[in-house]
N, C-alpha and C positions, 0 to 999 in steps of 0.2 A: 638606700635608694633616696632621690633627691624629692620626693613628695609631690611632685608634680607631673602627674602623668601626660604623655604627649597627647596633643589631639589625635582623632582617630576617624576612620570611615570604613564602611563596609562595601567590599565587591560582591553583589549577588546577582541573581538572574531569575527569568520567570520559570525555568526548569533546567533539570540537569542535562549535560551534554550542549549547553549554550556557549562554552567556552571560557567560563570565569576562572578556571584554574590557570590556563595559559595567561589569560589577561592579568591576573594577579602575579603570577611569577614574572612575566614581562616588567610589570609596573616595579615590583620589588628589586629587580636586578637594574632596572633602569635609574631607580633613585639611589640605589647602594653605589652604582659606578659614576654618578654625577655629585657623589660627595653627601648625600643626605643619610643621616643616621635613621634608618627605617627599621622598625620593629614589626611583627607580624602575629597575628593569631588565625585560628581556623575554628569555625563554628563547628559544634558537633563532636561526635565520637570518631575522630579519624586520626589514624597513625602515619598514613603515607603521605597525604599533602604536606603536613608539617615539615618533614624532612625535606622536601623540594623547597619549602619556604626558606628553611635553615640554610640549603645551598646558596640560594639566590642573595640572602642578606648578609650571612656570616654569623648571625644571631640566632639563638634558639627560638623556635616557634611554640607557643603555648595554645592549647585548645581553650575555648569559651563555650562551655555547652549551656544552652539556654533551658534545658530541662533537668539535666542530672547534677547540676552544680547548685549550692546554695549562692544566694545574692552576694554574700560577704566573699565566698571563693572567687566568683566572677571580678568583683572589685578589686581583689588581692592580685588575680592574674594579670588585670590591666596595669596595675601599678608596677608589678614586678617586670612585666615583658616590655613596657614602654620606658623604663627607667633609662635615661641618658638618650633617648631617641628624640629626634624632631618630629617624627610621624608615625602612627601606628595604622597598619592596614589589616583589617580582617576579612578573610574569604568566607561566605556562607556557605550553607550546605543545602544541597538539593535546589528547590525553586525556594524562592523568597518567603512564601507562605507555608511552606511542608515542613512539619514537624513530627514530634512524637505522636501526636494525635492530631485530630482536625482542628483543635483549639489551642495547643500549647507545644512549646518546644522548637518553635521556628526562628529562623534567622530575623524575620520581622519582630519577634518578641525580644531578641537581643537588641536590635536596634532601638526599639521602644524604651526599653530598660536603661540603656545607656546614653540615649540621644545621638548616637552617632548617626550620620547621613549616609544614605544607601546611593550607590553608583550602580545603576542597573545595566548589566549586559545582555543585549538582546541579539540572538541569532537572525540576522535578516536575510538569510540565503533564499528562502522561499516567499518573501513579502517585500513590498517597498512602503507605499503610503500607509498600507495596514499596519505596520509596525506602530505607528503613531497612536493608533487606538489600543494597542497593548500597552504601551507607556502610560496612556491616560488611566486605563485600568487599575494597573498597579498603584499609580501615583495618588488616585482617589480611593482605594480599597480600604486604607486604614489612617485615620487621621492623626494617629500617634506615630506614624512612620514617615519620615521625609525621604522621598525620592529626590535627590539634590543634582543628579546628573545621569546622563545615558551615553553608553558605548554601544555603537552598533558593530557586530562581528560578522565575519564572512560575508563582506560586502563584494559584489560582483564588478563594480566598474564606477568610473567617476560619475556617470550620469545617475547609477544607482545611489550612491551617495548624496547626490544633490537632491533627490527625490525624498530621500529618509530625512534630511537635514530640513528642507522646506516644509513637509508635513508635520514634523515635530515641532518646529518653531511656530507653525500657524496654530496648532492645537495647545501647545504647552509652553508659551514663550519664557516662562520663569524657570524650565528645567533646560540646562544647556546641553547640546549635543557636544560632549567633550572629544569624541573620536568616531571615525569609521574605518574599521580595519578590514583590508583587504583580505580576500580569501588567499592563505598561504600555505603552500605545501611543506611537508617536513615539521610542522609543529603539533603533531598528534602525539600524545604519551601513550606508550605501550600499556596494555593492561593484562591482568590475569583474574582468578576468580575471585579475589577479595578487593580487586580494584586496579589501582595503577601498580605497575612493577615499581618496587622500591627505588628511591633515588640512588642508593649506594649501587644498584644494579643497572641503572640507566647506561647505555654504551658511550653516550658522547654529551653528558649532562651540561657541561659548561658551554658548549658549542649550542645547545638547545636553549639555554637560559640567555645567551648573549643574542641569539636570533630573536628570541621572544622580546627582550629588551629594545632591539633595534627596531622592531615593528611598532612598540609602544612610543618610543621616542619620535618616530617618523610620523604617527598618525593620531597621537592623543595630545591634547592640551594638559600637559602635566602641572604646569603651573597653576592653571584654574582649578584642575583637580585638588591639588594640595591646599588651596585657599577655601575649599568647601569643608574641610575637616573641623571637627568640633571635640570639646572636651567630654570624657565619659561622666555621666552624672549619676550613675548606679552608686547605691550606698549598701553599706553592711560590712561587718567584720567577722571573719570566720574565726571560731572560738577553738577550733582544733584542726589539725591536718586532714586532708581528704582521706587518707588511709593512715592508721597508726603505724610506727616503724615495727617491722617484724623482730627487730633485735637491735643491739647496738653496732654490731658489725655485720652488714649485709652484703652477701656475696649476690651480684646481680649479673645474669646471663646477657650479652650483648653481642651480637653479630647477625648476619643475614637470616638465620633461623629463629632469632629471639629479638627482633627489633621493635614489637609493639609495647612500648613503654610510655607512660605519659611524665614528660619532665616535671610536671606539678607533683607528682607522687613521690619522685626522688627528691625533690627539693623540700618538700614537707618533711621527708625523713632526715634529710640534712638539717633542715631549721630545728628540728627535735633533738639533734646531737648525735645522730647514727652516722656511721661511717659507711659509704658506698664502695665496694670492692669489685669492680668488674672483671669478668672472665668470659672467654669464649669457648663454648661447648664445641663449636665447628673446628676450632685449632686443638681440640682434644685436651683443653685446660681443665683441670679440677677446680671447684670453688676452694677458696683460701680455707686451710685446714682450722683457722682460729676464728672462722666467720661463725657467729651464733645463729644465723638465719640465711637461708638461699631463696631468691626469687628468680623463678623462671617465667618471664613474661610471654605473650603470645608471639607470632610470627607466622613462619613457613617450616615447620619441622618437617611436614610431609613431603616438601621438596628435597629434603637432605635426609631423610629417614635412614637410608642405607649407611651414610657416612656417620650419623650421630650413633647407630647401633654399633659401629665398628670402633668407635672413640672410647677406649677401655679406661683410660685415666678420668675422664669426664663421668663415665658411669660408676666407677668405682667410688670416686670422691662424692658424687651425690648419693650413693647407697650408704656410705659411711656416715654421712651428715647426721640424719637421726639416731643413729647409733650411739653418738657421741652428745646427743641432746640438741642439736640445732633444728630450727624450725625450718620446714621447706614449704615453700607456697608456688604453686603454678597455675597460670591463668591461660585458658584456651589452648593454644599451642603447647604452653609448658604443662598444661595438665595432661595433654596427651602423651608426653615425653614421661611423665612420672608414672603412666600406666604400665601395664604388661607387654603390650604389643600394639603396634601401628601398621595397618595395611595401606600400602600407597596405592596410587591410581592405576598402576598395573597389576595390582592383585598380590603384590608380594608382601608378606608379613615381616616385619622387623622387630626384634625384640628391643623394648625399651627399659627404663628403670626398674619396673616391678615395685614400686613402692605404694601403688594403689591399684585396686582391683578393677582396672578399667582395659577394654580393648576398644580401638576405634579404627575406622576404615574410610578410605576415599576412594575405594573401588566403585561403590554406588554412592553417590554424593546426594546430600540433601541439604537446602538452605536453611539455616536457623538464624533469624535476623530480628533485632528489636532491643528497645531499652528494657531494662530490667530493675525492679526495687528487690533487693536480697536482704533477707534478715538472717543473721547468724544463729546456727541451730544449736550450738553449745560453746561454752567457755572456750577461748583460745587466743592466738596471737592477734587475730583480727577484732578482738574485744569479747566482752560478755555476752551470752546468749541473749537475743533480743536487739543486739547492735544492728541498725539498720543501714544500708548502702544504695546509692543509685549507680547502676552500671550499664553495660552494653554488651550483647551478644551478637557475634556475627562469624559464622563459619559453615563450612559444608561438610565437616566430618560426620560419618554416621556411627553412632555407639552401637557396638555389637553386644557389649556386656558393661555394666556399671554397678559395682558391688556384688554381694551385699556389703553394708558397711553404714557408717555413720554419715549422713548428708552434712555438707557444709552450710548449705542455705536452704531456707524456703524462699520462693520468689514469686513475683507477680509481673505481669506485662506492665506496660505505661497506662493501659486502661484501668488497672487495677484488678485484672483477672488473675486468679491464683494459677500458678504454674507448677505448684507442688514442690518437693524436694528436689535439689540439684547438688551436684559436686559431692565429694567424698573427704573423709577425714580418716586417718590412720595413725594414731599416736600424735606425733609432732609434724606428720606430712598432710598437706591439704591443698585442694585445687577444685576448680570448677571451669566451664566455659564462660562465665561472666567476666568481663574487663570491669574492674571497680573503679570508678571515677571520683566519687565524693560521698561524704557521710549524708544519709537522709535524715533530716530532723524533722518531727511534726511542726507545720506551719511555715 
């Protein structure tokens, strides 16, 4: 790395649904196609938006988590992600001030720590001059966060745009209106139960990205926006990778059913000298027989349960791995596949690997969502008993049966309230619904 991270900025909004993802993607694609080496990050525990970012820029997108990462990990992410870039754009999560709790883990916290300015995207479809009051409220709410510019979205007409600009300039002359984006059909991203449909499944992704870029190019002062970017001044050096390597040769499931993996985790394993060996369960590929560890990340196995259950080479290779001494680790969707059976939304039960005493169902869904502090319950590949992690849980699966057996973690929520034991361990096989993000160290 060159040692000089690119200047950066944050695209945030007063609330979810304001259009910040489409604005971010349009900006990223516009910059990339005009010759700017642009890097990106996504605030919070998100797997789906980063894949869209990567499609827009041609570079990997990294998560920057204001709650679940050590400060040194965040600094390392900025340095790695922006290496060789002219500009780094970070998309916020939820509303600017929303986080793990009422007082921590927000996009605003990230802006404060790193000193990156915020470009606020305000949905103006149901207001005109009143939008200036929204802008004023956010601009003055925290002295340690700089609202450096505003983009009004879903603007109804030229007259609407004039009112927005006039009201904003009168109330807050030091915050430029960088653009007024007209209401545009066809720029909605399809969704499913865990958020957006994955980038690899979008039916016309390149057309969508180019249309979003055209919108930004025509209606946003991109040159002025670039000039507002500032250097990251967060400090700290991580003393260990976010998650220790599970082995020296790690087979990693990678396809539409197992897409929820953090690049930072895999890079940490590579940096520690481990070899990553991708395989596709959907293509009925077995993990490499010389792999000493297997990682099944989360994803959407419930949408492909019938196909996975019929993929005999994949399941046989997975079942053989612990017999020859390999460690097997599953997170969320991967955890469900390690279980005995998975009931899909139609009520059909599909036989899974049977390596853990677990039955799950999507026939009657229930939301499980939130940050978790997880403590390893017994010595194993994730560390000695007592090793602590920060992670996130987000799924709709209902647990029909879990155990009996050794739990993988004891955990608490973001507020520190105990949630008891979670996950399972059976010999060299382990898993839970928690997506691990980084080590959790006191202080």
